[in-house]
PDB file of the backbone (N, CA, C, O) and the ligand in Angstrom, with CONECT records:
HET     ZN  A 101       1
ATOM      1  N   MET A   1       0.843  -1.200   0.000  1.00  0.00           N
ATOM      2  CA  MET A   1       0.000   0.000   0.000  1.00  0.00           C
ATOM      3  C   MET A   1       0.878   1.250   0.000  1.00  0.00           C
ATOM      4  O   MET A   1       0.750   2.100  -0.881  1.00  0.00           O
ATOM      5  N   SER A   2       1.769   1.361   0.985  1.00  0.00           N
ATOM      6  CA  SER A   2       2.700   2.489   1.010  1.00  0.00           C
ATOM      7  C   SER A   2       3.953   2.078   1.752  1.00  0.00           C
ATOM      8  O   SER A   2       3.970   1.070   2.458  1.00  0.00           O
ATOM      9  N   ASP A   3       4.994   2.862   1.587  1.00  0.00           N
ATOM     10  CA  ASP A   3       6.238   2.513   2.270  1.00  0.00           C
ATOM     11  C   ASP A   3       6.318   3.148   3.649  1.00  0.00           C
ATOM     12  O   ASP A   3       7.343   3.058   4.324  1.00  0.00           O
ATOM     13  N   GLN A   4       5.240   3.784   4.058  1.00  0.00           N
ATOM     14  CA  GLN A   4       5.226   4.418   5.374  1.00  0.00           C
ATOM     15  C   GLN A   4       5.138   3.344   6.455  1.00  0.00           C
ATOM     16  O   GLN A   4       4.280   2.462   6.414  1.00  0.00           O
ATOM     17  N   ILE A   5       6.034   3.441   7.406  1.00  0.00           N
ATOM     18  CA  ILE A   5       6.029   2.471   8.493  1.00  0.00           C
ATOM     19  C   ILE A   5       4.901   2.829   9.467  1.00  0.00           C
ATOM     20  O   ILE A   5       4.833   3.941   9.993  1.00  0.00           O
ATOM     21  N   GLU A   6       4.048   1.880   9.679  1.00  0.00           N
ATOM     22  CA  GLU A   6       2.951   2.128  10.602  1.00  0.00           C
ATOM     23  C   GLU A   6       3.408   1.990  12.039  1.00  0.00           C
ATOM     24  O   GLU A   6       4.226   1.131  12.370  1.00  0.00           O
ATOM     25  N   MET A   7       2.877   2.836  12.872  1.00  0.00           N
ATOM     26  CA  MET A   7       3.228   2.774  14.277  1.00  0.00           C
ATOM     27  C   MET A   7       2.325   1.777  14.985  1.00  0.00           C
ATOM     28  O   MET A   7       1.125   1.725  14.714  1.00  0.00           O
ATOM     29  N   ASN A   8       2.880   1.001  15.874  1.00  0.00           N
ATOM     30  CA  ASN A   8       2.045   0.115  16.682  1.00  0.00           C
ATOM     31  C   ASN A   8       2.014   0.612  18.131  1.00  0.00           C
ATOM     32  O   ASN A   8       2.685   1.582  18.483  1.00  0.00           O
ATOM     33  N   CYS A   9       1.225  -0.067  18.958  1.00  0.00           N
ATOM     34  CA  CYS A   9       1.016   0.384  20.333  1.00  0.00           C
ATOM     35  C   CYS A   9       2.324   0.429  21.123  1.00  0.00           C
ATOM     36  O   CYS A   9       2.551   1.349  21.908  1.00  0.00           O
ATOM     37  N   GLN A  10       3.171  -0.561  20.911  1.00  0.00           N
ATOM     38  CA  GLN A  10       4.418  -0.613  21.673  1.00  0.00           C
ATOM     39  C   GLN A  10       5.313   0.584  21.344  1.00  0.00           C
ATOM     40  O   GLN A  10       5.910   1.187  22.236  1.00  0.00           O
ATOM     41  N   THR A  11       5.396   0.917  20.063  1.00  0.00           N
ATOM     42  CA  THR A  11       6.204   2.065  19.645  1.00  0.00           C
ATOM     43  C   THR A  11       5.642   3.353  20.241  1.00  0.00           C
ATOM     44  O   THR A  11       6.390   4.229  20.674  1.00  0.00           O
ATOM     45  N   LEU A  12       4.323   3.452  20.256  1.00  0.00           N
ATOM     46  CA  LEU A  12       3.703   4.653  20.804  1.00  0.00           C
ATOM     47  C   LEU A  12       4.080   4.819  22.276  1.00  0.00           C
ATOM     48  O   LEU A  12       4.426   5.916  22.715  1.00  0.00           O
ATOM     49  N   VAL A  13       4.012   3.733  23.027  1.00  0.00           N
ATOM     50  CA  VAL A  13       4.355   3.785  24.454  1.00  0.00           C
ATOM     51  C   VAL A  13       5.800   4.244  24.637  1.00  0.00           C
ATOM     52  O   VAL A  13       6.118   4.997  25.557  1.00  0.00           O
ATOM     53  N   GLU A  14       6.672   3.769  23.734  1.00  0.00           N
ATOM     54  CA  GLU A  14       8.087   4.127  23.834  1.00  0.00           C
ATOM     55  C   GLU A  14       8.327   5.609  23.513  1.00  0.00           C
ATOM     56  O   GLU A  14       9.257   6.221  24.038  1.00  0.00           O
ATOM     57  N   LEU A  15       7.487   6.171  22.655  1.00  0.00           N
ATOM     58  CA  LEU A  15       7.712   7.549  22.201  1.00  0.00           C
ATOM     59  C   LEU A  15       6.853   8.581  22.920  1.00  0.00           C
ATOM     60  O   LEU A  15       7.006   9.782  22.697  1.00  0.00           O
ATOM     61  N   VAL A  16       5.949   8.118  23.785  1.00  0.00           N
ATOM     62  CA  VAL A  16       4.945   9.025  24.334  1.00  0.00           C
ATOM     63  C   VAL A  16       5.562  10.132  25.197  1.00  0.00           C
ATOM     64  O   VAL A  16       5.050  11.251  25.225  1.00  0.00           O
ATOM     65  N   THR A  17       6.649   9.828  25.894  1.00  0.00           N
ATOM     66  CA  THR A  17       7.284  10.843  26.728  1.00  0.00           C
ATOM     67  C   THR A  17       7.824  11.987  25.868  1.00  0.00           C
ATOM     68  O   THR A  17       7.605  13.161  26.164  1.00  0.00           O
ATOM     69  N   GLU A  18       8.535  11.620  24.797  1.00  0.00           N
ATOM     70  CA  GLU A  18       9.068  12.629  23.884  1.00  0.00           C
ATOM     71  C   GLU A  18       7.935  13.421  23.225  1.00  0.00           C
ATOM     72  O   GLU A  18       8.042  14.627  23.002  1.00  0.00           O
ATOM     73  N   TYR A  19       6.860  12.713  22.923  1.00  0.00           N
ATOM     74  CA  TYR A  19       5.703  13.369  22.313  1.00  0.00           C
ATOM     75  C   TYR A  19       5.143  14.449  23.237  1.00  0.00           C
ATOM     76  O   TYR A  19       4.867  15.567  22.802  1.00  0.00           O
ATOM     77  N   LEU A  20       4.980  14.105  24.514  1.00  0.00           N
ATOM     78  CA  LEU A  20       4.415  15.048  25.473  1.00  0.00           C
ATOM     79  C   LEU A  20       5.384  16.179  25.783  1.00  0.00           C
ATOM     80  O   LEU A  20       4.963  17.294  26.092  1.00  0.00           O
ATOM     81  N   GLU A  21       6.677  15.895  25.702  1.00  0.00           N
ATOM     82  CA  GLU A  21       7.671  16.930  25.960  1.00  0.00           C
ATOM     83  C   GLU A  21       7.870  17.826  24.750  1.00  0.00           C
ATOM     84  O   GLU A  21       8.511  18.873  24.839  1.00  0.00           O
ATOM     85  N   GLY A  22       7.311  17.406  23.608  1.00  0.00           N
ATOM     86  CA  GLY A  22       7.438  18.195  22.397  1.00  0.00           C
ATOM     87  C   GLY A  22       8.775  18.029  21.698  1.00  0.00           C
ATOM     88  O   GLY A  22       9.139  18.845  20.852  1.00  0.00           O
ATOM     89  N   THR A  23       9.507  16.987  22.041  1.00  0.00           N
ATOM     90  CA  THR A  23      10.827  16.782  21.438  1.00  0.00           C
ATOM     91  C   THR A  23      10.798  15.726  20.332  1.00  0.00           C
ATOM     92  O   THR A  23      11.834  15.416  19.744  1.00  0.00           O
ATOM     93  N   LEU A  24       9.633  15.182  20.054  1.00  0.00           N
ATOM     94  CA  LEU A  24       9.512  14.154  19.022  1.00  0.00           C
ATOM     95  C   LEU A  24       9.585  14.792  17.634  1.00  0.00           C
ATOM     96  O   LEU A  24       8.902  15.782  17.373  1.00  0.00           O
ATOM     97  N   PRO A  25      10.403  14.236  16.747  1.00  0.00           N
ATOM     98  CA  PRO A  25      10.493  14.796  15.393  1.00  0.00           C
ATOM     99  C   PRO A  25       9.134  14.800  14.689  1.00  0.00           C
ATOM    100  O   PRO A  25       8.304  13.914  14.892  1.00  0.00           O
ATOM    101  N   GLU A  26       8.935  15.813  13.865  1.00  0.00           N
ATOM    102  CA  GLU A  26       7.672  15.999  13.148  1.00  0.00           C
ATOM    103  C   GLU A  26       7.123  14.713  12.529  1.00  0.00           C
ATOM    104  O   GLU A  26       5.937  14.411  12.666  1.00  0.00           O
ATOM    105  N   ARG A  27       7.981  13.963  11.852  1.00  0.00           N
ATOM    106  CA  ARG A  27       7.534  12.752  11.163  1.00  0.00           C
ATOM    107  C   ARG A  27       6.980  11.710  12.124  1.00  0.00           C
ATOM    108  O   ARG A  27       5.957  11.078  11.859  1.00  0.00           O
ATOM    109  N   ASP A  28       7.686  11.542  13.261  1.00  0.00           N
ATOM    110  CA  ASP A  28       7.230  10.585  14.266  1.00  0.00           C
ATOM    111  C   ASP A  28       5.951  11.069  14.938  1.00  0.00           C
ATOM    112  O   ASP A  28       5.071  10.275  15.272  1.00  0.00           O
ATOM    113  N   ARG A  29       5.862  12.369  15.128  1.00  0.00           N
ATOM    114  CA  ARG A  29       4.674  12.934  15.764  1.00  0.00           C
ATOM    115  C   ARG A  29       3.444  12.674  14.897  1.00  0.00           C
ATOM    116  O   ARG A  29       2.377  12.330  15.405  1.00  0.00           O
ATOM    117  N   GLU A  30       3.601  12.839  13.602  1.00  0.00           N
ATOM    118  CA  GLU A  30       2.489  12.599  12.684  1.00  0.00           C
ATOM    119  C   GLU A  30       2.063  11.133  12.707  1.00  0.00           C
ATOM    120  O   GLU A  30       0.874  10.816  12.697  1.00  0.00           O
ATOM    121  N   ARG A  31       3.060  10.245  12.740  1.00  0.00           N
ATOM    122  CA  ARG A  31       2.746   8.817  12.800  1.00  0.00           C
ATOM    123  C   ARG A  31       2.044   8.468  14.101  1.00  0.00           C
ATOM    124  O   ARG A  31       1.105   7.672  14.124  1.00  0.00           O
ATOM    125  N   LEU A  32       2.516   9.079  15.188  1.00  0.00           N
ATOM    126  CA  LEU A  32       1.919   8.818  16.494  1.00  0.00           C
ATOM    127  C   LEU A  32       0.468   9.294  16.528  1.00  0.00           C
ATOM    128  O   LEU A  32      -0.413   8.589  17.020  1.00  0.00           O
ATOM    129  N   GLU A  33       0.229  10.483  16.006  1.00  0.00           N
ATOM    130  CA  GLU A  33      -1.131  11.022  16.003  1.00  0.00           C
ATOM    131  C   GLU A  33      -2.046  10.237  15.076  1.00  0.00           C
ATOM    132  O   GLU A  33      -3.242  10.104  15.335  1.00  0.00           O
ATOM    133  N   ALA A  34      -1.471   9.713  13.986  1.00  0.00           N
ATOM    134  CA  ALA A  34      -2.254   8.872  13.079  1.00  0.00           C
ATOM    135  C   ALA A  34      -2.675   7.590  13.783  1.00  0.00           C
ATOM    136  O   ALA A  34      -3.780   7.088  13.577  1.00  0.00           O
ATOM    137  N   HIS A  35      -1.782   7.066  14.617  1.00  0.00           N
ATOM    138  CA  HIS A  35      -2.125   5.859  15.373  1.00  0.00           C
ATOM    139  C   HIS A  35      -3.196   6.164  16.417  1.00  0.00           C
ATOM    140  O   HIS A  35      -4.123   5.378  16.613  1.00  0.00           O
ATOM    141  N   LEU A  36      -3.061   7.306  17.081  1.00  0.00           N
ATOM    142  CA  LEU A  36      -4.047   7.689  18.094  1.00  0.00           C
ATOM    143  C   LEU A  36      -5.452   7.787  17.497  1.00  0.00           C
ATOM    144  O   LEU A  36      -6.445   7.465  18.151  1.00  0.00           O
ATOM    145  N   ALA A  37      -5.512   8.235  16.248  1.00  0.00           N
ATOM    146  CA  ALA A  37      -6.797   8.429  15.582  1.00  0.00           C
ATOM    147  C   ALA A  37      -7.540   7.109  15.384  1.00  0.00           C
ATOM    148  O   ALA A  37      -8.765   7.098  15.261  1.00  0.00           O
ATOM    149  N   VAL A  38      -6.803   6.001  15.354  1.00  0.00           N
ATOM    150  CA  VAL A  38      -7.450   4.717  15.083  1.00  0.00           C
ATOM    151  C   VAL A  38      -7.359   3.755  16.262  1.00  0.00           C
ATOM    152  O   VAL A  38      -7.865   2.637  16.170  1.00  0.00           O
ATOM    153  N   CYS A  39      -6.732   4.153  17.363  1.00  0.00           N
ATOM    154  CA  CYS A  39      -6.525   3.232  18.476  1.00  0.00           C
ATOM    155  C   CYS A  39      -7.078   3.816  19.781  1.00  0.00           C
ATOM    156  O   CYS A  39      -6.507   4.749  20.346  1.00  0.00           O
ATOM    157  N   ASP A  40      -8.192   3.256  20.247  1.00  0.00           N
ATOM    158  CA  ASP A  40      -8.820   3.715  21.479  1.00  0.00           C
ATOM    159  C   ASP A  40      -7.940   3.473  22.699  1.00  0.00           C
ATOM    160  O   ASP A  40      -7.877   4.298  23.612  1.00  0.00           O
ATOM    161  N   GLY A  41      -7.266   2.338  22.699  1.00  0.00           N
ATOM    162  CA  GLY A  41      -6.425   1.980  23.838  1.00  0.00           C
ATOM    163  C   GLY A  41      -5.346   3.010  24.082  1.00  0.00           C
ATOM    164  O   GLY A  41      -5.129   3.435  25.217  1.00  0.00           O
ATOM    165  N   CYS A  42      -4.670   3.412  23.021  1.00  0.00           N
ATOM    166  CA  CYS A  42      -3.596   4.388  23.156  1.00  0.00           C
ATOM    167  C   CYS A  42      -4.136   5.774  23.465  1.00  0.00           C
ATOM    168  O   CYS A  42      -3.485   6.552  24.163  1.00  0.00           O
ATOM    169  N   THR A  43      -5.325   6.093  22.952  1.00  0.00           N
ATOM    170  CA  THR A  43      -5.933   7.386  23.260  1.00  0.00           C
ATOM    171  C   THR A  43      -6.213   7.484  24.752  1.00  0.00           C
ATOM    172  O   THR A  43      -5.967   8.516  25.376  1.00  0.00           O
ATOM    173  N   ARG A  44      -6.737   6.387  25.322  1.00  0.00           N
ATOM    174  CA  ARG A  44      -6.999   6.368  26.764  1.00  0.00           C
ATOM    175  C   ARG A  44      -5.699   6.419  27.551  1.00  0.00           C
ATOM    176  O   ARG A  44      -5.603   7.109  28.567  1.00  0.00           O
ATOM    177  N   TYR A  45      -4.705   5.689  27.078  1.00  0.00           N
ATOM    178  CA  TYR A  45      -3.399   5.654  27.729  1.00  0.00           C
ATOM    179  C   TYR A  45      -2.799   7.054  27.794  1.00  0.00           C
ATOM    180  O   TYR A  45      -2.290   7.472  28.835  1.00  0.00           O
ATOM    181  N   LEU A  46      -2.861   7.770  26.686  1.00  0.00           N
ATOM    182  CA  LEU A  46      -2.305   9.117  26.621  1.00  0.00           C
ATOM    183  C   LEU A  46      -3.063  10.067  27.551  1.00  0.00           C
ATOM    184  O   LEU A  46      -2.455  10.896  28.227  1.00  0.00           O
ATOM    185  N   ALA A  47      -4.392   9.942  27.582  1.00  0.00           N
ATOM    186  CA  ALA A  47      -5.201  10.800  28.451  1.00  0.00           C
ATOM    187  C   ALA A  47      -4.840  10.567  29.910  1.00  0.00           C
ATOM    188  O   ALA A  47      -4.786  11.502  30.708  1.00  0.00           O
ATOM    189  N   GLN A  48      -4.593   9.293  30.250  1.00  0.00           N
ATOM    190  CA  GLN A  48      -4.232   8.935  31.611  1.00  0.00           C
ATOM    191  C   GLN A  48      -2.896   9.577  32.013  1.00  0.00           C
ATOM    192  O   GLN A  48      -2.754  10.116  33.110  1.00  0.00           O
ATOM    193  N   ILE A  49      -1.922   9.503  31.096  1.00  0.00           N
ATOM    194  CA  ILE A  49      -0.609  10.086  31.368  1.00  0.00           C
ATOM    195  C   ILE A  49      -0.715  11.596  31.525  1.00  0.00           C
ATOM    196  O   ILE A  49      -0.099  12.188  32.411  1.00  0.00           O
ATOM    197  N   ARG A  50      -1.511  12.208  30.647  1.00  0.00           N
ATOM    198  CA  ARG A  50      -1.672  13.668  30.721  1.00  0.00           C
ATOM    199  C   ARG A  50      -2.260  14.075  32.059  1.00  0.00           C
ATOM    200  O   ARG A  50      -1.829  15.063  32.653  1.00  0.00           O
ATOM    201  N   THR A  51      -3.256  13.311  32.547  1.00  0.00           N
ATOM    202  CA  THR A  51      -3.877  13.606  33.836  1.00  0.00           C
ATOM    203  C   THR A  51      -2.853  13.478  34.952  1.00  0.00           C
ATOM    204  O   THR A  51      -2.782  14.325  35.842  1.00  0.00           O
ATOM    205  N   THR A  52      -2.062  12.416  34.899  1.00  0.00           N
ATOM    206  CA  THR A  52      -1.043  12.198  35.925  1.00  0.00           C
ATOM    207  C   THR A  52      -0.053  13.353  35.957  1.00  0.00           C
ATOM    208  O   THR A  52       0.299  13.844  37.030  1.00  0.00           O
ATOM    209  N   ILE A  53       0.396  13.786  34.785  1.00  0.00           N
ATOM    210  CA  ILE A  53       1.354  14.881  34.699  1.00  0.00           C
ATOM    211  C   ILE A  53       0.735  16.163  35.248  1.00  0.00           C
ATOM    212  O   ILE A  53       1.384  16.925  35.965  1.00  0.00           O
ATOM    213  N   ARG A  54      -0.521  16.385  34.902  1.00  0.00           N
ATOM    214  CA  ARG A  54      -1.200  17.595  35.351  1.00  0.00           C
ATOM    215  C   ARG A  54      -1.289  17.605  36.877  1.00  0.00           C
ATOM    216  O   ARG A  54      -1.044  18.628  37.517  1.00  0.00           O
ATOM    217  N   LEU A  55      -1.644  16.446  37.452  1.00  0.00           N
ATOM    218  CA  LEU A  55      -1.818  16.366  38.896  1.00  0.00           C
ATOM    219  C   LEU A  55      -0.488  16.471  39.630  1.00  0.00           C
ATOM    220  O   LEU A  55      -0.372  17.230  40.593  1.00  0.00           O
ATOM    221  N   THR A  56       0.509  15.725  39.189  1.00  0.00           N
ATOM    222  CA  THR A  56       1.785  15.733  39.893  1.00  0.00           C
ATOM    223  C   THR A  56       2.600  16.969  39.555  1.00  0.00           C
ATOM    224  O   THR A  56       3.315  17.496  40.407  1.00  0.00           O
ATOM    225  N   GLY A  57       2.497  17.435  38.310  1.00  0.00           N
ATOM    226  CA  GLY A  57       3.290  18.573  37.876  1.00  0.00           C
ATOM    227  C   GLY A  57       2.872  19.870  38.521  1.00  0.00           C
ATOM    228  O   GLY A  57       3.678  20.792  38.643  1.00  0.00           O
ATOM    229  N   MET A  58       1.615  19.956  38.939  1.00  0.00           N
ATOM    230  CA  MET A  58       1.138  21.207  39.497  1.00  0.00           C
ATOM    231  C   MET A  58       0.922  21.133  40.999  1.00  0.00           C
ATOM    232  O   MET A  58       0.343  22.033  41.607  1.00  0.00           O
ATOM    233  N   LEU A  59       1.400  20.039  41.585  1.00  0.00           N
ATOM    234  CA  LEU A  59       1.167  19.848  43.006  1.00  0.00           C
ATOM    235  C   LEU A  59       1.959  20.854  43.834  1.00  0.00           C
ATOM    236  O   LEU A  59       3.184  20.921  43.738  1.00  0.00           O
ATOM    237  N   ARG A  60       1.257  21.631  44.641  1.00  0.00           N
ATOM    238  CA  ARG A  60       1.903  22.595  45.532  1.00  0.00           C
ATOM    239  C   ARG A  60       1.345  22.390  46.930  1.00  0.00           C
ATOM    240  O   ARG A  60       0.375  21.657  47.125  1.00  0.00           O
ATOM    241  N   THR A  61       1.961  23.038  47.886  1.00  0.00           N
ATOM    242  CA  THR A  61       1.549  22.862  49.278  1.00  0.00           C
ATOM    243  C   THR A  61       0.066  23.151  49.464  1.00  0.00           C
ATOM    244  O   THR A  61      -0.625  22.436  50.190  1.00  0.00           O
ATOM    245  N   GLU A  62      -0.426  24.212  48.800  1.00  0.00           N
ATOM    246  CA  GLU A  62      -1.832  24.582  48.973  1.00  0.00           C
ATOM    247  C   GLU A  62      -2.777  23.599  48.288  1.00  0.00           C
ATOM    248  O   GLU A  62      -3.988  23.641  48.509  1.00  0.00           O
ATOM    249  N   ASP A  63      -2.229  22.718  47.461  1.00  0.00           N
ATOM    250  CA  ASP A  63      -3.045  21.710  46.802  1.00  0.00           C
ATOM    251  C   ASP A  63      -3.134  20.420  47.603  1.00  0.00           C
ATOM    252  O   ASP A  63      -3.890  19.514  47.252  1.00  0.00           O
ATOM    253  N   LEU A  64      -2.368  20.340  48.667  1.00  0.00           N
ATOM    254  CA  LEU A  64      -2.366  19.122  49.475  1.00  0.00           C
ATOM    255  C   LEU A  64      -3.733  18.911  50.116  1.00  0.00           C
ATOM    256  O   LEU A  64      -4.454  19.863  50.418  1.00  0.00           O
ATOM    257  N   ARG A  65      -4.066  17.654  50.311  1.00  0.00           N
ATOM    258  CA  ARG A  65      -5.309  17.334  51.001  1.00  0.00           C
ATOM    259  C   ARG A  65      -5.226  17.872  52.421  1.00  0.00           C
ATOM    260  O   ARG A  65      -4.143  17.930  53.003  1.00  0.00           O
ATOM    261  N   PRO A  66      -6.380  18.269  52.986  1.00  0.00           N
ATOM    262  CA  PRO A  66      -6.377  18.823  54.346  1.00  0.00           C
ATOM    263  C   PRO A  66      -5.674  17.925  55.348  1.00  0.00           C
ATOM    264  O   PRO A  66      -4.949  18.415  56.213  1.00  0.00           O
ATOM    265  N   GLU A  67      -5.881  16.594  55.243  1.00  0.00           N
ATOM    266  CA  GLU A  67      -5.264  15.664  56.196  1.00  0.00           C
ATOM    267  C   GLU A  67      -3.739  15.765  56.122  1.00  0.00           C
ATOM    268  O   GLU A  67      -3.054  15.801  57.144  1.00  0.00           O
ATOM    269  N   ALA A  68      -3.229  15.808  54.902  1.00  0.00           N
ATOM    270  CA  ALA A  68      -1.783  15.859  54.727  1.00  0.00           C
ATOM    271  C   ALA A  68      -1.233  17.183  55.246  1.00  0.00           C
ATOM    272  O   ALA A  68      -0.161  17.233  55.850  1.00  0.00           O
ATOM    273  N   ARG A  69      -1.995  18.265  54.995  1.00  0.00           N
ATOM    274  CA  ARG A  69      -1.543  19.575  55.442  1.00  0.00           C
ATOM    275  C   ARG A  69      -1.529  19.639  56.966  1.00  0.00           C
ATOM    276  O   ARG A  69      -0.603  20.181  57.569  1.00  0.00           O
ATOM    277  N   ASP A  70      -2.573  19.075  57.581  1.00  0.00           N
ATOM    278  CA  ASP A  70      -2.642  19.036  59.042  1.00  0.00           C
ATOM    279  C   ASP A  70      -1.468  18.274  59.627  1.00  0.00           C
ATOM    280  O   ASP A  70      -0.891  18.683  60.634  1.00  0.00           O
ATOM    281  N   ALA A  71      -1.116  17.162  58.989  1.00  0.00           N
ATOM    282  CA  ALA A  71       0.007  16.359  59.472  1.00  0.00           C
ATOM    283  C   ALA A  71       1.293  17.167  59.404  1.00  0.00           C
ATOM    284  O   ALA A  71       2.122  17.097  60.311  1.00  0.00           O
ATOM    285  N   LEU A  72       1.462  17.931  58.337  1.00  0.00           N
ATOM    286  CA  LEU A  72       2.656  18.765  58.201  1.00  0.00           C
ATOM    287  C   LEU A  72       2.669  19.846  59.273  1.00  0.00           C
ATOM    288  O   LEU A  72       3.715  20.147  59.849  1.00  0.00           O
ATOM    289  N   LEU A  73       1.497  20.431  59.537  1.00  0.00           N
ATOM    290  CA  LEU A  73       1.413  21.475  60.556  1.00  0.00           C
ATOM    291  C   LEU A  73       1.734  20.915  61.932  1.00  0.00           C
ATOM    292  O   LEU A  73       2.348  21.594  62.755  1.00  0.00           O
ATOM    293  N   GLU A  74       1.318  19.674  62.184  1.00  0.00           N
ATOM    294  CA  GLU A  74       1.631  19.019  63.454  1.00  0.00           C
ATOM    295  C   GLU A  74       3.136  18.920  63.648  1.00  0.00           C
ATOM    296  O   GLU A  74       3.654  19.214  64.726  1.00  0.00           O
ATOM    297  N   VAL A  75       3.824  18.509  62.609  1.00  0.00           N
ATOM    298  CA  VAL A  75       5.285  18.378  62.661  1.00  0.00           C
ATOM    299  C   VAL A  75       5.906  19.745  62.943  1.00  0.00           C
ATOM    300  O   VAL A  75       6.827  19.877  63.749  1.00  0.00           O
ATOM    301  N   TYR A  76       5.378  20.751  62.261  1.00  0.00           N
ATOM    302  CA  TYR A  76       5.900  22.103  62.435  1.00  0.00           C
ATOM    303  C   TYR A  76       5.690  22.600  63.861  1.00  0.00           C
ATOM    304  O   TYR A  76       6.585  23.199  64.457  1.00  0.00           O
ATOM    305  N   ARG A  77       4.496  22.345  64.403  1.00  0.00           N
ATOM    306  CA  ARG A  77       4.182  22.788  65.773  1.00  0.00           C
ATOM    307  C   ARG A  77       5.090  22.071  66.768  1.00  0.00           C
ATOM    308  O   ARG A  77       5.619  22.684  67.695  1.00  0.00           O
ATOM    309  N   ALA A  78       5.264  20.770  66.564  1.00  0.00           N
ATOM    310  CA  ALA A  78       6.101  19.982  67.463  1.00  0.00           C
ATOM    311  C   ALA A  78       7.535  20.506  67.444  1.00  0.00           C
ATOM    312  O   ALA A  78       8.196  20.592  68.479  1.00  0.00           O
ATOM    313  N   TRP A  79       8.001  20.855  66.239  1.00  0.00           N
ATOM    314  CA  TRP A  79       9.348  21.385  66.101  1.00  0.00           C
ATOM    315  C   TRP A  79       9.486  22.717  66.821  1.00  0.00           C
ATOM    316  O   TRP A  79      10.492  22.976  67.482  1.00  0.00           O
ATOM    317  N   ARG A  80       8.447  23.576  66.684  1.00  0.00           N
ATOM    318  CA  ARG A  80       8.472  24.885  67.341  1.00  0.00           C
ATOM    319  C   ARG A  80       8.454  24.735  68.843  1.00  0.00           C
ATOM    320  O   ARG A  80       9.199  25.408  69.554  1.00  0.00           O
ATOM    321  N   ALA A  81       7.588  23.837  69.332  1.00  0.00           N
ATOM    322  CA  ALA A  81       7.466  23.607  70.777  1.00  0.00           C
ATOM    323  C   ALA A  81       8.805  23.146  71.336  1.00  0.00           C
ATOM    324  O   ALA A  81       9.160  23.482  72.466  1.00  0.00           O
ATOM    325  N   ASP A  82       9.519  22.406  70.576  1.00  0.00           N
ATOM    326  CA  ASP A  82      10.804  21.875  70.993  1.00  0.00           C
ATOM    327  C   ASP A  82      11.839  22.977  71.174  1.00  0.00           C
ATOM    328  O   ASP A  82      12.641  22.955  72.108  1.00  0.00           O
ATOM    329  N   THR A  83      11.801  23.945  70.254  1.00  0.00           N
ATOM    330  CA  THR A  83      12.820  24.990  70.288  1.00  0.00           C
ATOM    331  C   THR A  83      12.468  26.103  71.276  1.00  0.00           C
ATOM    332  O   THR A  83      13.340  26.887  71.649  1.00  0.00           O
ATOM    333  N   ASP A  84      11.194  26.186  71.709  1.00  0.00           N
ATOM    334  CA  ASP A  84      10.775  27.225  72.634  1.00  0.00           C
ATOM    335  C   ASP A  84      11.365  27.061  74.017  1.00  0.00           C
ATOM    336  O   ASP A  84      11.095  27.872  74.903  1.00  0.00           O
TER     337      ASP A  84
HETATM  338 ZN    ZN A 101      -2.390   1.696  20.023  1.00  0.00          ZN2+
END
């Protein structure tokens, strides 16, 4: 049909980090996106990775769950009480 090498799921998994970082060469990016267009599994996989990056990449102290923040404050109070 054509001499274009088709991308499979395994190749996509190997290249997905570069794809998300924007360092994937244009030709590979096009092949990857062509695969995404026809593969539900990889589309879900990519969405999952993007969510993970968004959650971990933007995690700041004010984003911590109340329980975790309280635990940190406890440590801080204990440390202060010690030095007083
Ligand atoms: Zn796939």
